[in-house]
N, C-alpha and C positions, 0 to 999 in steps of 0.2 A: 527265042531263047530255048535252049535244050531243056527237056523235062527234068533231067538230072540236076542241071544248074538251078532250076527253080526250087527243087527239093532241098538243095544245099543252102540256098538263101533262106528257106523256111527253117531249116535246122539252125542256122546261125542266129536268126531272130529269136527262136525258142530258147537257145542257150543264153542269149542276152536277157530274156525275160527271167530265166532261172537264176541269173546272177543278181537280180534286182534286190534281193533281200540280204545282200552282203552287209556286214556290220556297219560300214561307213554310212550307207543309206539309211539303215534301220535306226541307228543312233541319232542321225540328223532329224529324221521325221518323228521319232519317238518323243523328243523333248519339245515339240510344238505344243503350246498350251491349248487345251480344250479338245483338240482333234487328233493329237499325236498318237494316242493309243489306237484309234480306229484306222488311222493311216498306216501304222506299223502292221496291224493285222491284215490290212488290204495288201501290203507288200508281200506278206507271206502267202496269201491266197494267189496273187499274180505269179509268184515264184513257183508255186505248186502247179499251176496251169502250164507254165513254161517247161517244167520237167515232163509233164504228160505229153505236151506237144513235141518235145524233143524225141521222146521214145516213139511216138506215132510216126513222125516224119522219117526217123531212122529206119523203122520197119518198112515203110513205103519205099525208101531208097533201096534197101536190100532186096525187096520183092521185084523192083523194076530191073535190077541188074543181075538177078539170079538166072543162071543159064544151066539147063540140063543138057548134057552132051552124051 
C-alpha cells in the first residue's frame, strides 16, 4: 500500500476519534449510573487525542507531498 494511502487511513481514523464526543455518545454515556461521569470525561480525552493525531498526520501528509521545483 502506498505511504500516502496509509496516512489518509490514519487521518480518517483520527477524525473518527475526534467525533467520538458528539452529543449523542456523550449523553448516552453520561447517564450510566456510577461510572457515567468518568466515561464522559474519557470520551473528551479520546476526542482531544483524535484532534491532535489528525493535525499530526495531516502535517506528515503535506510534508510527504511537498515538492520544491
